[in-house]
A tleap script that builds the chain and sets N, CA, C and O, in Angstrom:
source leaprc.protein.ff14SB
mol = sequence {
  NMET ALA ARG LEU SER TRP ARG THR ALA ALA
  ALA ALA THR THR LEU ALA LEU ALA ALA LEU
  GLY LEU GLY ALA CYS SER ASN SER ALA ALA
  SER SER ASN ALA HIE GLN ALA CYS HIE ARG
  ILE GLU THR SER LEU LYS THR LEU ARG GLU
  ALA THR ALA SER GLY VAL SER PRO ALA THR
  ALA ALA ALA LEU SER ALA LYS ALA GLN GLY
  GLN LEU LEU SER ALA LEU PRO PHE ALA ALA
  SER ALA THR SER ASP ASP GLY ALA TYR ASN
  SER LEU MET THR THR ILE GLN GLU ALA ASP
  ARG VAL PRO GLU GLY LEU LEU THR ASP SER
  LEU THR ARG GLN CYS GLN GLN ILE LEU SER
  LYS SER SER TYR PHE GLY CLEU
}
set mol.1.N position { 0.215 168.982 -142.595 }
set mol.1.CA position { 1.243 168.592 -141.664 }
set mol.1.C position { 2.071 167.484 -142.297 }
set mol.1.O position { 1.535 166.498 -142.802 }
set mol.2.N position { 3.375 167.663 -142.263 }
set mol.2.CA position { 4.252 166.685 -142.893 }
set mol.2.C position { 4.373 165.453 -142.010 }
set mol.2.O position { 4.381 165.548 -140.783 }
set mol.3.N position { 4.467 164.306 -142.649 }
set mol.3.CA position { 4.625 163.048 -141.931 }
set mol.3.C position { 6.092 162.648 -141.978 }
set mol.3.O position { 6.773 162.827 -142.988 }
set mol.4.N position { 6.557 162.107 -140.874 }
set mol.4.CA position { 7.918 161.606 -140.814 }
set mol.4.C position { 7.946 160.161 -141.280 }
set mol.4.O position { 7.035 159.385 -140.992 }
set mol.5.N position { 8.985 159.815 -141.993 }
set mol.5.CA position { 9.134 158.412 -142.361 }
set mol.5.C position { 9.482 157.633 -141.105 }
set mol.5.O position { 9.929 158.204 -140.110 }
set mol.6.N position { 9.274 156.337 -141.159 }
set mol.6.CA position { 9.591 155.530 -139.969 }
set mol.6.C position { 11.076 155.578 -139.658 }
set mol.6.O position { 11.464 155.466 -138.495 }
set mol.7.N position { 11.923 155.745 -140.685 }
set mol.7.CA position { 13.363 155.846 -140.453 }
set mol.7.C position { 13.712 157.153 -139.751 }
set mol.7.O position { 14.541 157.173 -138.841 }
set mol.8.N position { 13.092 158.219 -140.166 }
set mol.8.CA position { 13.341 159.509 -139.530 }
set mol.8.C position { 12.864 159.477 -138.080 }
set mol.8.O position { 13.545 159.971 -137.182 }
set mol.9.N position { 11.697 158.896 -137.866 }
set mol.9.CA position { 11.162 158.788 -136.507 }
set mol.9.C position { 12.054 157.905 -135.638 }
set mol.9.O position { 12.296 158.220 -134.473 }
set mol.10.N position { 12.536 156.816 -136.194 }
set mol.10.CA position { 13.414 155.914 -135.448 }
set mol.10.C position { 14.730 156.606 -135.114 }
set mol.10.O position { 15.243 156.462 -134.004 }
set mol.11.N position { 15.280 157.355 -136.066 }
set mol.11.CA position { 16.529 158.072 -135.824 }
set mol.11.C position { 16.338 159.137 -134.745 }
set mol.11.O position { 17.198 159.303 -133.880 }
set mol.12.N position { 15.228 159.850 -134.791 }
set mol.12.CA position { 14.946 160.873 -133.786 }
set mol.12.C position { 14.793 160.238 -132.403 }
set mol.12.O position { 15.275 160.778 -131.408 }
set mol.13.N position { 14.126 159.103 -132.351 }
set mol.13.CA position { 13.948 158.397 -131.077 }
set mol.13.C position { 15.296 157.930 -130.536 }
set mol.13.O position { 15.564 158.059 -129.341 }
set mol.14.N position { 16.137 157.395 -131.401 }
set mol.14.CA position { 17.462 156.929 -130.991 }
set mol.14.C position { 18.295 158.086 -130.452 }
set mol.14.O position { 18.961 157.949 -129.426 }
set mol.15.N position { 18.259 159.223 -131.139 }
set mol.15.CA position { 19.006 160.396 -130.679 }
set mol.15.C position { 18.492 160.880 -129.325 }
set mol.15.O position { 19.281 161.247 -128.454 }
set mol.16.N position { 17.187 160.882 -129.150 }
set mol.16.CA position { 16.614 161.324 -127.877 }
set mol.16.C position { 17.031 160.395 -126.743 }
set mol.16.O position { 17.383 160.856 -125.657 }
set mol.17.N position { 16.992 159.086 -126.992 }
set mol.17.CA position { 17.394 158.129 -125.960 }
set mol.17.C position { 18.882 158.241 -125.655 }
set mol.17.O position { 19.289 158.115 -124.500 }
set mol.18.N position { 19.688 158.475 -126.667 }
set mol.18.CA position { 21.126 158.647 -126.455 }
set mol.18.C position { 21.392 159.898 -125.617 }
set mol.18.O position { 22.246 159.880 -124.731 }
set mol.19.N position { 20.674 160.970 -125.890 }
set mol.19.CA position { 20.837 162.206 -125.126 }
set mol.19.C position { 20.453 161.981 -123.671 }
set mol.19.O position { 21.131 162.474 -122.770 }
set mol.20.N position { 19.384 161.248 -123.433 }
set mol.20.CA position { 18.993 160.931 -122.060 }
set mol.20.C position { 20.060 160.094 -121.369 }
set mol.20.O position { 20.374 160.317 -120.200 }
set mol.21.N position { 20.607 159.146 -122.088 }
set mol.21.CA position { 21.661 158.302 -121.524 }
set mol.21.C position { 22.889 159.107 -121.170 }
set mol.21.O position { 23.481 158.897 -120.111 }
set mol.22.N position { 23.285 160.027 -122.037 }
set mol.22.CA position { 24.445 160.866 -121.764 }
set mol.22.C position { 24.178 161.787 -120.587 }
set mol.22.O position { 25.074 162.053 -119.786 }
set mol.23.N position { 22.959 162.271 -120.479 }
set mol.23.CA position { 22.595 163.111 -119.346 }
set mol.23.C position { 22.696 162.338 -118.049 }
set mol.23.O position { 23.140 162.882 -117.038 }
set mol.24.N position { 22.296 161.096 -118.058 }
set mol.24.CA position { 22.379 160.270 -116.850 }
set mol.24.C position { 23.837 160.033 -116.466 }
set mol.24.O position { 24.179 160.051 -115.284 }
set mol.25.N position { 24.697 159.813 -117.461 }
set mol.25.CA position { 26.118 159.634 -117.173 }
set mol.25.C position { 26.692 160.902 -116.566 }
set mol.25.O position { 27.479 160.849 -115.621 }
set mol.26.N position { 26.294 162.041 -117.113 }
set mol.26.CA position { 26.777 163.308 -116.612 }
set mol.26.C position { 26.363 163.499 -115.158 }
set mol.26.O position { 27.180 163.891 -114.325 }
set mol.27.N position { 25.098 163.223 -114.852 }
set mol.27.CA position { 24.639 163.370 -113.475 }
set mol.27.C position { 25.325 162.380 -112.564 }
set mol.27.O position { 25.616 162.697 -111.410 }
set mol.28.N position { 25.589 161.187 -113.063 }
set mol.28.CA position { 26.288 160.185 -112.268 }
set mol.28.C position { 27.710 160.639 -111.979 }
set mol.28.O position { 28.195 160.497 -110.856 }
set mol.29.N position { 28.377 161.182 -112.984 }
set mol.29.CA position { 29.740 161.679 -112.790 }
set mol.29.C position { 29.743 162.863 -111.828 }
set mol.29.O position { 30.620 162.964 -110.970 }
set mol.30.N position { 28.779 163.748 -111.967 }
set mol.30.CA position { 28.681 164.898 -111.068 }
set mol.30.C position { 28.473 164.433 -109.636 }
set mol.30.O position { 29.123 164.924 -108.713 }
set mol.31.N position { 27.574 163.494 -109.458 }
set mol.31.CA position { 27.289 162.971 -108.124 }
set mol.31.C position { 28.525 162.302 -107.526 }
set mol.31.O position { 28.839 162.501 -106.352 }
set mol.32.N position { 29.214 161.519 -108.326 }
set mol.32.CA position { 30.417 160.837 -107.855 }
set mol.32.C position { 31.485 161.854 -107.431 }
set mol.32.O position { 32.111 161.699 -106.382 }
set mol.33.N position { 31.686 162.877 -108.238 }
set mol.33.CA position { 32.677 163.906 -107.901 }
set mol.33.C position { 32.266 164.685 -106.657 }
set mol.33.O position { 33.112 165.006 -105.823 }
set mol.34.N position { 30.986 164.989 -106.524 }
set mol.34.CA position { 30.510 165.707 -105.340 }
set mol.34.C position { 30.699 164.856 -104.087 }
set mol.34.O position { 31.082 165.368 -103.035 }
set mol.35.N position { 30.430 163.557 -104.203 }
set mol.35.CA position { 30.635 162.658 -103.068 }
set mol.35.C position { 32.123 162.616 -102.669 }
set mol.35.O position { 32.456 162.647 -101.484 }
set mol.36.N position { 32.995 162.547 -103.661 }
set mol.36.CA position { 34.429 162.535 -103.357 }
set mol.36.C position { 34.850 163.836 -102.672 }
set mol.36.O position { 35.642 163.826 -101.729 }
set mol.37.N position { 34.311 164.950 -103.158 }
set mol.37.CA position { 34.615 166.241 -102.529 }
set mol.37.C position { 34.149 166.236 -101.080 }
set mol.37.O position { 34.875 166.679 -100.190 }
set mol.38.N position { 32.943 165.738 -100.842 }
set mol.38.CA position { 32.400 165.744 -99.481 }
set mol.38.C position { 33.173 164.825 -98.544 }
set mol.38.O position { 33.317 165.133 -97.361 }
set mol.39.N position { 33.665 163.718 -99.045 }
set mol.39.CA position { 34.471 162.849 -98.187 }
set mol.39.C position { 35.769 163.558 -97.777 }
set mol.39.O position { 36.229 163.411 -96.645 }
set mol.40.N position { 36.345 164.311 -98.687 }
set mol.40.CA position { 37.549 165.078 -98.355 }
set mol.40.C position { 37.208 166.207 -97.386 }
set mol.40.O position { 37.987 166.518 -96.485 }
set mol.41.N position { 36.051 166.810 -97.577 }
set mol.41.CA position { 35.608 167.880 -96.671 }
set mol.41.C position { 35.381 167.323 -95.269 }
set mol.41.O position { 35.767 167.953 -94.284 }
set mol.42.N position { 34.763 166.158 -95.170 }
set mol.42.CA position { 34.540 165.542 -93.862 }
set mol.42.C position { 35.868 165.285 -93.148 }
set mol.42.O position { 35.983 165.506 -91.943 }
set mol.43.N position { 36.860 164.821 -93.890 }
set mol.43.CA position { 38.190 164.604 -93.310 }
set mol.43.C position { 38.774 165.920 -92.815 }
set mol.43.O position { 39.355 165.986 -91.732 }
set mol.44.N position { 38.616 166.953 -93.610 }
set mol.44.CA position { 39.115 168.271 -93.244 }
set mol.44.C position { 38.430 168.789 -91.976 }
set mol.44.O position { 39.089 169.327 -91.086 }
set mol.45.N position { 37.122 168.626 -91.899 }
set mol.45.CA position { 36.390 169.110 -90.727 }
set mol.45.C position { 36.789 168.335 -89.467 }
set mol.45.O position { 36.841 168.898 -88.374 }
set mol.46.N position { 37.065 167.057 -89.629 }
set mol.46.CA position { 37.525 166.250 -88.491 }
set mol.46.C position { 38.880 166.764 -88.010 }
set mol.46.O position { 39.106 166.909 -86.809 }
set mol.47.N position { 39.770 167.037 -88.947 }
set mol.47.CA position { 41.092 167.567 -88.596 }
set mol.47.C position { 40.962 168.928 -87.922 }
set mol.47.O position { 41.681 169.222 -86.967 }
set mol.48.N position { 40.044 169.759 -88.417 }
set mol.48.CA position { 39.829 171.079 -87.824 }
set mol.48.C position { 39.308 170.947 -86.391 }
set mol.48.O position { 39.706 171.718 -85.518 }
set mol.49.N position { 38.424 169.983 -86.142 }
set mol.49.CA position { 37.936 169.752 -84.768 }
set mol.49.C position { 39.089 169.343 -83.852 }
set mol.49.O position { 39.146 169.755 -82.694 }
set mol.50.N position { 39.997 168.536 -84.373 }
set mol.50.CA position { 41.177 168.141 -83.588 }
set mol.50.C position { 42.021 169.374 -83.247 }
set mol.50.O position { 42.564 169.484 -82.148 }
set mol.51.N position { 42.122 170.294 -84.203 }
set mol.51.CA position { 42.931 171.499 -84.000 }
set mol.51.C position { 42.339 172.400 -82.930 }
set mol.51.O position { 43.072 173.098 -82.229 }
set mol.52.N position { 41.029 172.390 -82.799 }
set mol.52.CA position { 40.372 173.287 -81.850 }
set mol.52.C position { 40.002 172.598 -80.539 }
set mol.52.O position { 39.355 173.204 -79.685 }
set mol.53.N position { 40.402 171.346 -80.373 }
set mol.53.CA position { 40.106 170.618 -79.138 }
set mol.53.C position { 40.884 171.233 -77.980 }
set mol.53.O position { 41.963 171.798 -78.159 }
set mol.54.N position { 40.312 171.108 -76.803 }
set mol.54.CA position { 40.993 171.660 -75.628 }
set mol.54.C position { 42.264 170.858 -75.334 }
set mol.54.O position { 42.327 169.647 -75.545 }
set mol.55.N position { 43.244 171.561 -74.853 }
set mol.55.CA position { 44.497 170.917 -74.494 }
set mol.55.C position { 45.493 170.791 -75.634 }
set mol.55.O position { 46.594 170.277 -75.437 }
set mol.56.N position { 45.128 171.247 -76.811 }
set mol.56.CA position { 46.041 171.178 -77.957 }
set mol.56.C position { 46.969 172.393 -77.897 }
set mol.56.O position { 46.523 173.528 -77.733 }
set mol.57.N position { 48.241 172.132 -78.031 }
set mol.57.CA position { 49.209 173.237 -77.987 }
set mol.57.C position { 49.008 174.153 -79.184 }
set mol.57.O position { 48.507 173.720 -80.222 }
set mol.58.N position { 49.393 175.413 -79.046 }
set mol.58.CA position { 49.256 176.345 -80.175 }
set mol.58.C position { 49.983 175.871 -81.442 }
set mol.58.O position { 49.477 176.050 -82.549 }
set mol.59.N position { 51.148 175.278 -81.283 }
set mol.59.CA position { 51.897 174.800 -82.451 }
set mol.59.C position { 51.164 173.649 -83.132 }
set mol.59.O position { 51.081 173.592 -84.359 }
set mol.60.N position { 50.633 172.733 -82.324 }
set mol.60.CA position { 49.881 171.608 -82.891 }
set mol.60.C position { 48.607 172.102 -83.542 }
set mol.60.O position { 48.233 171.632 -84.617 }
set mol.61.N position { 47.935 173.051 -82.897 }
set mol.61.CA position { 46.702 173.613 -83.461 }
set mol.61.C position { 46.972 174.274 -84.809 }
set mol.61.O position { 46.195 174.115 -85.751 }
set mol.62.N position { 48.071 175.011 -84.896 }
set mol.62.CA position { 48.417 175.667 -86.160 }
set mol.62.C position { 48.717 174.638 -87.244 }
set mol.62.O position { 48.291 174.792 -88.389 }
set mol.63.N position { 49.446 173.594 -86.882 }
set mol.63.CA position { 49.783 172.550 -87.863 }
set mol.63.C position { 48.525 171.814 -88.325 }
set mol.63.O position { 48.358 171.542 -89.513 }
set mol.64.N position { 47.650 171.498 -87.383 }
set mol.64.CA position { 46.413 170.801 -87.750 }
set mol.64.C position { 45.487 171.692 -88.586 }
set mol.64.O position { 44.822 171.212 -89.504 }
set mol.65.N position { 45.447 172.980 -88.268 }
set mol.65.CA position { 44.625 173.909 -89.060 }
set mol.65.C position { 45.134 174.006 -90.495 }
set mol.65.O position { 44.349 174.031 -91.443 }
set mol.66.N position { 46.449 174.058 -90.643 }
set mol.66.CA position { 47.033 174.099 -91.995 }
set mol.66.C position { 46.740 172.804 -92.743 }
set mol.66.O position { 46.439 172.823 -93.937 }
set mol.67.N position { 46.830 171.685 -92.038 }
set mol.67.CA position { 46.521 170.395 -92.661 }
set mol.67.C position { 45.053 170.341 -93.076 }
set mol.67.O position { 44.729 169.845 -94.155 }
set mol.68.N position { 44.162 170.850 -92.220 }
set mol.68.CA position { 42.721 170.860 -92.528 }
set mol.68.C position { 42.444 171.703 -93.772 }
set mol.68.O position { 41.637 171.318 -94.618 }
set mol.69.N position { 43.106 172.839 -93.880 }
set mol.69.CA position { 42.888 173.682 -95.054 }
set mol.69.C position { 43.371 172.981 -96.321 }
set mol.69.O position { 42.721 173.057 -97.364 }
set mol.70.N position { 44.496 172.309 -96.230 }
set mol.70.CA position { 44.986 171.549 -97.383 }
set mol.70.C position { 44.014 170.449 -97.776 }
set mol.70.O position { 43.775 170.215 -98.961 }
set mol.71.N position { 43.452 169.772 -96.772 }
set mol.71.CA position { 42.470 168.722 -97.061 }
set mol.71.C position { 41.230 169.315 -97.711 }
set mol.71.O position { 40.673 168.743 -98.648 }
set mol.72.N position { 40.802 170.468 -97.203 }
set mol.72.CA position { 39.624 171.118 -97.782 }
set mol.72.C position { 39.895 171.525 -99.225 }
set mol.72.O position { 39.072 171.279 -100.107 }
set mol.73.N position { 41.029 172.138 -99.463 }
set mol.73.CA position { 41.343 172.584 -100.826 }
set mol.73.C position { 41.535 171.412 -101.787 }
set mol.73.O position { 41.368 171.572 -102.996 }
set mol.74.N position { 41.884 170.232 -101.260 }
set mol.74.CA position { 42.011 169.054 -102.133 }
set mol.74.C position { 40.647 168.602 -102.653 }
set mol.74.O position { 40.570 167.818 -103.599 }
set mol.75.N position { 39.580 169.091 -102.040 }
set mol.75.CA position { 38.222 168.771 -102.506 }
set mol.75.C position { 37.798 169.651 -103.679 }
set mol.75.O position { 36.850 169.326 -104.394 }
set mol.76.N position { 38.497 170.754 -103.873 }
set mol.76.CA position { 38.096 171.718 -104.908 }
set mol.76.C position { 38.055 171.146 -106.322 }
set mol.76.O position { 37.081 171.405 -107.028 }
set mol.77.N position { 39.048 170.386 -106.778 }
set mol.77.CA position { 38.955 169.850 -108.138 }
set mol.77.C position { 37.734 168.933 -108.335 }
set mol.77.O position { 37.136 168.917 -109.411 }
set mol.78.N position { 37.374 168.182 -107.304 }
set mol.78.CA position { 36.205 167.307 -107.412 }
set mol.78.C position { 34.917 168.130 -107.465 }
set mol.78.O position { 34.008 167.826 -108.237 }
set mol.79.N position { 34.850 169.171 -106.637 }
set mol.79.CA position { 33.674 170.045 -106.651 }
set mol.79.C position { 33.573 170.789 -107.981 }
set mol.79.O position { 32.474 170.989 -108.499 }
set mol.80.N position { 34.706 171.196 -108.531 }
set mol.80.CA position { 34.700 171.889 -109.826 }
set mol.80.C position { 34.231 170.953 -110.938 }
set mol.80.O position { 33.469 171.358 -111.816 }
set mol.81.N position { 34.683 169.714 -110.898 }
set mol.81.CA position { 34.228 168.743 -111.906 }
set mol.81.C position { 32.736 168.478 -111.769 }
set mol.81.O position { 32.021 168.374 -112.766 }
set mol.82.N position { 32.270 168.369 -110.529 }
set mol.82.CA position { 30.841 168.155 -110.306 }
set mol.82.C position { 30.042 169.334 -110.849 }
set mol.82.O position { 29.004 169.148 -111.485 }
set mol.83.N position { 30.526 170.539 -110.597 }
set mol.83.CA position { 29.849 171.741 -111.083 }
set mol.83.C position { 29.858 171.803 -112.599 }
set mol.83.O position { 28.882 172.230 -113.216 }
set mol.84.N position { 30.954 171.382 -113.194 }
set mol.84.CA position { 31.046 171.378 -114.652 }
set mol.84.C position { 29.989 170.468 -115.270 }
set mol.84.O position { 29.426 170.777 -116.320 }
set mol.85.N position { 29.727 169.338 -114.603 }
set mol.85.CA position { 28.728 168.394 -115.104 }
set mol.85.C position { 27.305 168.779 -114.711 }
set mol.85.O position { 26.355 168.476 -115.432 }
set mol.86.N position { 27.160 169.445 -113.568 }
set mol.86.CA position { 25.835 169.798 -113.070 }
set mol.86.C position { 25.957 171.050 -112.213 }
set mol.86.O position { 26.535 171.015 -111.126 }
set mol.87.N position { 25.420 172.134 -112.697 }
set mol.87.CA position { 25.521 173.420 -112.011 }
set mol.87.C position { 24.934 173.454 -110.616 }
set mol.87.O position { 25.174 174.404 -109.871 }
set mol.88.N position { 24.168 172.435 -110.244 }
set mol.88.CA position { 23.583 172.390 -108.900 }
set mol.88.C position { 24.665 172.330 -107.824 }
set mol.88.O position { 24.396 172.644 -106.664 }
set mol.89.N position { 25.877 171.933 -108.189 }
set mol.89.CA position { 26.960 171.815 -107.218 }
set mol.89.C position { 27.813 173.076 -107.115 }
set mol.89.O position { 28.840 173.069 -106.437 }
set mol.90.N position { 27.409 174.143 -107.770 }
set mol.90.CA position { 28.196 175.372 -107.774 }
set mol.90.C position { 28.378 175.940 -106.368 }
set mol.90.O position { 29.447 176.463 -106.052 }
set mol.91.N position { 27.364 175.847 -105.527 }
set mol.91.CA position { 27.493 176.415 -104.180 }
set mol.91.C position { 28.573 175.689 -103.382 }
set mol.91.O position { 29.289 176.318 -102.603 }
set mol.92.N position { 28.696 174.384 -103.564 }
set mol.92.CA position { 29.739 173.633 -102.870 }
set mol.92.C position { 31.121 174.113 -103.326 }
set mol.92.O position { 31.995 174.373 -102.499 }
set mol.93.N position { 31.309 174.227 -104.624 }
set mol.93.CA position { 32.591 174.671 -105.159 }
set mol.93.C position { 32.917 176.087 -104.650 }
set mol.93.O position { 34.048 176.364 -104.251 }
set mol.94.N position { 31.931 176.960 -104.671 }
set mol.94.CA position { 32.144 178.340 -104.243 }
set mol.94.C position { 32.510 178.409 -102.768 }
set mol.94.O position { 33.380 179.188 -102.378 }
set mol.95.N position { 31.854 177.602 -101.951 }
set mol.95.CA position { 32.164 177.596 -100.522 }
set mol.95.C position { 33.591 177.130 -100.286 }
set mol.95.O position { 34.304 177.706 -99.464 }
set mol.96.N position { 34.010 176.104 -100.991 }
set mol.96.CA position { 35.392 175.613 -100.839 }
set mol.96.C position { 36.385 176.695 -101.257 }
set mol.96.O position { 37.416 176.881 -100.610 }
set mol.97.N position { 36.075 177.402 -102.330 }
set mol.97.CA position { 36.977 178.454 -102.803 }
set mol.97.C position { 37.187 179.542 -101.750 }
set mol.97.O position { 38.236 180.185 -101.724 }
set mol.98.N position { 36.205 179.746 -100.893 }
set mol.98.CA position { 36.315 180.771 -99.854 }
set mol.98.C position { 37.384 180.436 -98.820 }
set mol.98.O position { 37.798 181.316 -98.066 }
set mol.99.N position { 37.840 179.191 -98.765 }
set mol.99.CA position { 38.846 178.790 -97.782 }
set mol.99.C position { 40.158 179.546 -97.958 }
set mol.99.O position { 40.957 179.622 -97.025 }
set mol.100.N position { 40.383 180.095 -99.124 }
set mol.100.CA position { 41.583 180.912 -99.346 }
set mol.100.C position { 41.429 182.310 -98.758 }
set mol.100.O position { 42.419 183.011 -98.550 }
set mol.101.N position { 40.183 182.718 -98.488 }
set mol.101.CA position { 39.929 184.082 -98.051 }
set mol.101.C position { 39.533 184.201 -96.578 }
set mol.101.O position { 39.837 185.196 -95.920 }
set mol.102.N position { 38.857 183.181 -96.078 }
set mol.102.CA position { 38.355 183.232 -94.696 }
set mol.102.C position { 38.771 181.965 -93.951 }
set mol.102.O position { 39.036 180.939 -94.579 }
set mol.103.N position { 38.830 182.024 -92.628 }
set mol.103.CA position { 39.177 180.820 -91.865 }
set mol.103.C position { 38.150 179.705 -92.095 }
set mol.103.O position { 36.950 179.957 -92.209 }
set mol.104.N position { 38.644 178.491 -92.160 }
set mol.104.CA position { 37.761 177.344 -92.420 }
set mol.104.C position { 36.664 177.235 -91.373 }
set mol.104.O position { 35.556 176.796 -91.682 }
set mol.105.N position { 36.955 177.623 -90.153 }
set mol.105.CA position { 35.958 177.556 -89.094 }
set mol.105.C position { 34.687 178.324 -89.423 }
set mol.105.O position { 33.605 177.959 -88.963 }
set mol.106.N position { 34.809 179.385 -90.217 }
set mol.106.CA position { 33.637 180.159 -90.613 }
set mol.106.C position { 32.837 179.473 -91.720 }
set mol.106.O position { 31.699 179.856 -91.991 }
set mol.107.N position { 33.420 178.476 -92.351 }
set mol.107.CA position { 32.751 177.754 -93.438 }
set mol.107.C position { 32.154 176.424 -92.977 }
set mol.107.O position { 31.425 175.769 -93.722 }
set mol.108.N position { 32.468 176.039 -91.755 }
set mol.108.CA position { 32.103 174.713 -91.256 }
set mol.108.C position { 30.614 174.423 -91.380 }
set mol.108.O position { 30.233 173.371 -91.894 }
set mol.109.N position { 29.773 175.333 -90.920 }
set mol.109.CA position { 28.327 175.084 -90.957 }
set mol.109.C position { 27.826 174.895 -92.384 }
set mol.109.O position { 27.058 173.974 -92.664 }
set mol.110.N position { 28.262 175.765 -93.277 }
set mol.110.CA position { 27.823 175.679 -94.659 }
set mol.110.C position { 28.298 174.384 -95.321 }
set mol.110.O position { 27.525 173.699 -95.991 }
set mol.111.N position { 29.568 174.061 -95.127 }
set mol.111.CA position { 30.109 172.837 -95.715 }
set mol.111.C position { 29.410 171.598 -95.160 }
set mol.111.O position { 29.116 170.658 -95.899 }
set mol.112.N position { 29.150 171.604 -93.865 }
set mol.112.CA position { 28.481 170.467 -93.237 }
set mol.112.C position { 27.088 170.274 -93.818 }
set mol.112.O position { 26.713 169.156 -94.174 }
set mol.113.N position { 26.320 171.351 -93.917 }
set mol.113.CA position { 24.952 171.251 -94.455 }
set mol.113.C position { 24.962 170.810 -95.913 }
set mol.113.O position { 24.168 169.958 -96.311 }
set mol.114.N position { 25.846 171.380 -96.701 }
set mol.114.CA position { 25.887 171.021 -98.116 }
set mol.114.C position { 26.241 169.547 -98.297 }
set mol.114.O position { 25.621 168.850 -99.099 }
set mol.115.N position { 27.223 169.083 -97.561 }
set mol.115.CA position { 27.630 167.683 -97.711 }
set mol.115.C position { 26.600 166.724 -97.126 }
set mol.115.O position { 26.419 165.625 -97.650 }
set mol.116.N position { 25.930 167.112 -96.063 }
set mol.116.CA position { 24.849 166.261 -95.555 }
set mol.116.C position { 23.794 166.068 -96.639 }
set mol.116.O position { 23.277 164.967 -96.832 }
set mol.117.N position { 23.488 167.137 -97.329 }
set mol.117.CA position { 22.479 167.056 -98.391 }
set mol.117.C position { 22.983 166.206 -99.560 }
set mol.117.O position { 22.238 165.382 -100.090 }
set mol.118.N position { 24.206 166.396 -99.952 }
set mol.118.CA position { 24.766 165.652 -101.078 }
set mol.118.C position { 24.878 164.170 -100.757 }
set mol.118.O position { 24.594 163.328 -101.608 }
set mol.119.N position { 25.288 163.845 -99.539 }
set mol.119.CA position { 25.510 162.459 -99.171 }
set mol.119.C position { 24.237 161.736 -98.713 }
set mol.119.O position { 24.241 160.515 -98.552 }
set mol.120.N position { 23.153 162.486 -98.504 }
set mol.120.CA position { 21.911 161.850 -98.064 }
set mol.120.C position { 21.264 161.102 -99.226 }
set mol.120.O position { 21.483 161.428 -100.393 }
set mol.121.N position { 20.484 160.120 -98.891 }
set mol.121.CA position { 19.818 159.330 -99.928 }
set mol.121.C position { 18.709 160.140 -100.602 }
set mol.121.O position { 18.391 159.897 -101.766 }
set mol.122.N position { 18.128 161.080 -99.900 }
set mol.122.CA position { 17.065 161.892 -100.480 }
set mol.122.C position { 17.625 163.275 -100.808 }
set mol.122.O position { 17.134 164.299 -100.333 }
set mol.123.N position { 18.643 163.268 -101.615 }
set mol.123.CA position { 19.367 164.495 -101.951 }
set mol.123.C position { 18.488 165.496 -102.675 }
set mol.123.O position { 17.688 165.133 -103.537 }
set mol.124.N position { 18.647 166.758 -102.315 }
set mol.124.CA position { 17.980 167.864 -102.996 }
set mol.124.C position { 18.326 167.855 -104.486 }
set mol.124.O position { 17.513 168.222 -105.334 }
set mol.125.N position { 19.531 167.435 -104.772 }
set mol.125.CA position { 20.013 167.467 -106.147 }
set mol.125.C position { 19.367 166.388 -106.991 }
set mol.125.O position { 19.498 166.400 -108.215 }
set mol.126.N position { 18.667 165.453 -106.357 }
set mol.126.CA position { 17.966 164.413 -107.105 }
set mol.126.C position { 18.902 163.427 -107.777 }
set mol.126.O position { 18.543 162.805 -108.776 }
set mol.127.N position { 20.098 163.283 -107.234 }
set mol.127.CA position { 21.077 162.396 -107.869 }
set mol.127.C position { 21.216 161.125 -107.101 }
set mol.127.O position { 21.996 160.254 -107.484 }
savepdb mol mol.pdb
quit
């Protein structure tokens, strides 16, 4: 069995520690982007609730629904960045992308659960 010189061992250790450090930065960036996406999603869901409140005129409801969709779609770049850094956020990005195809009201439960998990201190994602 070949023995490593102390310099080779030290270099390997340094590279391993650097890789761990970069991984932590990546997870931190992913978490930060996911949090930003969820804050935008929460704003969107609040606007959507306003649109569906009783007594809201059809014109106001339509305007608020359009505003909510815009707010939701503004979360997409943050979710995409989070996914790029950590694939665990892919479901969030995919759910947001569905807003172009289906009414946001059908995505509310999924978005709410995903963001509750992301924003909780005991996140499934371990971030």
